[in-house]
N, C-alpha and C positions, 0 to 999 in steps of 0.2 A: 610437564607443561612446556611447550616450545618457547624458545627465547623471544621470538617475534611476538607471541601472544603476551608475554610478560612485559615487553617493551610497550605495547599498545595499552596495557592496563596502567602502566606508570604514566604514559603521556596523557591518557584520559583525565587524570587528576590535575593536569596543568591547564585544561581548557575551562574557561569561564562559563561556557555553555553546558558543561557536563556536571550532573549531580548524581552522586552515588551514596545514598543513605546507608548508614550502619543498620544492621538487623534490628537492634533495640530502639532505633528511631522510628520504625514503621510497624513493628509487630505488636499489635494490640495497643497502639498508642499513636499520637498524631505527630507528624513531622513539623518542624518549625515553619516550613513554607506553606503548610496547609492554610488556605484562605488568604495567602499573601503573595501568590505568584505574580500578580500584576504589579504590586507595589514594590516588592523586595527583589524580584528576579528580573522581570522585564522592564520595570520602571515606566509603565504606561497603563492605560485603562482599556486596552484593546481586547477583543474577544480571544479566548484560548481554545485551541484545537489540539486534540491528542491523536497521535498515531500509535496504536497498540501493536506490539510485536513488530517494531519498525525495522529490525534487521540492521542493514548497513545505513539506513537513514536516507536513502535516495529520495523516497517519496516525501518525507518530512522537509528536506531541503528544497525540493522542487516546488512543493506547495508554498513554502515560505517565500521563495523567490518570486513566485507568481502573485502573491498577495501580501505585501509588506505591512498592510494595515491590520493584520491579525498575528497573534502569537502562536507558534507551533512547538509542540513538545513530542519528541519521539521516545517511546517507552519500550524497553526490552531488558532481558536479563543477561544477554550475551554481550559483554563489554567489548570483546575484541572485534565483533562485527560493528558495533555502534561507533567505534573509533573512527571509521571512515567518514560517517556523517558529521561527527563532532569536529573532525579535522577540517573538513570542507567548509563547514559553517564558520569556523574560526578563521580560516584563510581568507574567506570572502567577507569577513567582518559583518556577519548577519546578526543584527540585534534582536530579531524576532524568532530565533531558533534556540531551543533547549533540548537536551537529551537527559533522560532520567533512567538510570540503571536500577531496576527493581523488578520484583514479581508483580504481575498485574493483580494478583490476589490482594496486594497491599494498597491498592489504589485509593481506598476510602480513608486511609491514614495519611494520604498525601494531598488530597484535594477536598475542599469544603463543599458543602451542599450548594448546588447551583453555580459553582465556580467555573465549570467547563461549558463551552458553547457548542462544541461539535466533536465527534469521535470518528476516526477512520480505523477500520480493521482491514488491512490489506494482505491478502493471500496468507491467512493464518494456517497453522497445522490443522487439518480436518479431524485429527484424532479418530481414525476410522474404527478402532475397536470399541465395541459397545460399552465396555467397562470404563472407558476413558471419556464417555460422553460429557461428564461434568467439567472436563478440562477444555472443552470447546469454547472458544471466546464468544460464541453466541448462545451458550447454554442459559437457561433461566437464572442460574447462580450468578454468572457474570453480568447478565443484563440487569440484575438487581443491583450489582455494584455500580454500573454506569448510571442507573436511574437516580442514585443518590447524589451524584456529582454534576449531573447535567442541569443546565438552566431549564426553566419551564418550556421554552420554545427551542431547546436544543435537539439535535438529531444524531443518529448513528448511520454511518456508511459502511457497508460490507462489500468488499471486492474479492471474489474468490474464483479459482479455476477448478474447484472441486464440486462436481455435481452432487456428491453426497452431502457436503456441508451446506450447499445452496438449498437442497431439499429439506434438510434437517431444520435450517433456520426458518424457512417458510412455514414449516409445521409448528415450530415454537411460536411464531407470530400468530398463526391461526388459533392454536390451542389456548393461548393466553389473551386473545383478543387485543393484541398490540397494534397500534397504528402503523401502517406501512404505506409510504407515498408511492414507491415504485419497486417492483420486483421484476427484473429482466434477466432471463437466462442466457442472453447472448448480446451484450452491449455493443460489441463491435459489428457483428453480423447484421444487427438491426439498425445500426447507425446511431444508437442512443448515446454512445460514448462521446462526451464533449471534451473540451480542453482540460477541465478539472479531472474528470474520470481518467483521462489519458495521461495526465501529468506523471512524470517519472517513468512511464513506459518507454519513452523515447530513448532514455539512457540504456535501458535493458535491450531495446531493439538494436541500438548501435553496436552493443557488444556481440549480440547474436549474429548480426550481419557481418561483422568483422571476422568472426570465427568461421562462418559459412564460406566467405570469400577465401580464407586461408585453406580450407578443405578443398574447395573447387580448384584452387591454384595448384594443389598437389595431386590433382587427378581424381578426386573423390566425387562421386555423383551425390548430390544433395537434393532431397525432395522437400520443397517448401509448401506448406499449406497456409494460405493467407486470404483474408477478406480485403486486403489493401491492394488495389489495382496499381497504385504508385510503387509499392514495394515489389510487386511482381515484375513490373516494367524495369525496375532498377536492378533486380537480382537474377532474373531467369532468362534462359536462352530458348526454352521450350515451355509451353503451357498446356495444361489440360483443364478445361472449363467444366465443372460439375454443377448440375442443377437438380436439386431434390434427389441426390444419390445417383443420378444418371449422367453419363458422359455426353455433354452437349457439343463440344468441339475441342480439337487439339491441333497443335501446330506451332509455328514460330510465334514468339512473344508479341510482336507488333500486330500480326493478323488477328490473333485470338483476342488480344486486349482491345483492339479497335472494334471488333464485333461486339464484345461485351459492353463497351461504352455506348455503342449505338443503340443497343437494347435498353440500357439505362436511360437514354435520352428519349426513348420512344420512337426511334427512327427505324426499328427493324422488328 
């Protein structure tokens, strides 16, 4: 194991916002914080929101910054990744953020019935092989775990870039007659993505744009596919406008983008 990973593991234990239960605290038993997250960890009565498979915790931190009236807990088993989010939350002194290093399979030993108000599942591993279907975070097995800890009016948000997982989840919802408020296969292309659905994406977008600019500065040709006219104007020198799979127009950025915006305004 790398020295940097070991350093992050050690530092995680110094963060007040970081909880790492021992195996015997959650395996077939209840953790001391179960049913007491508001009183003993956050010290308030605000709603609790979980992000499952939180990775580096950017989404958890971004959601918590946007809504300080709610408590957010990022859950993952990869401690070295979670270090980034826990360090950021600690540095920014965010009292409404927590990180929990554990397997999601143990979630019922960590949260009481009705203790959680909302769950986010952001870009989980789609587990493409059929024999691993039970490992999908939207499988009936996991949905059963979530149902036990969600409040009666709680809900689950799934955000994925996997068509396979999207289709699988829709089928699970249909087969088991589960309520589904919205199912949208292209939240950006249809304009459905609001500030909440897009939160955290800005940080990732910044990283991508920085890397693309580095490549272009080195003489590499970069092809950017985007629904964002602002991003295209910011990043591109030439543009090809596609509509329903057909080339509608190509040329310099200003000309093509102005034509596109004119159509959107109904002027052309």
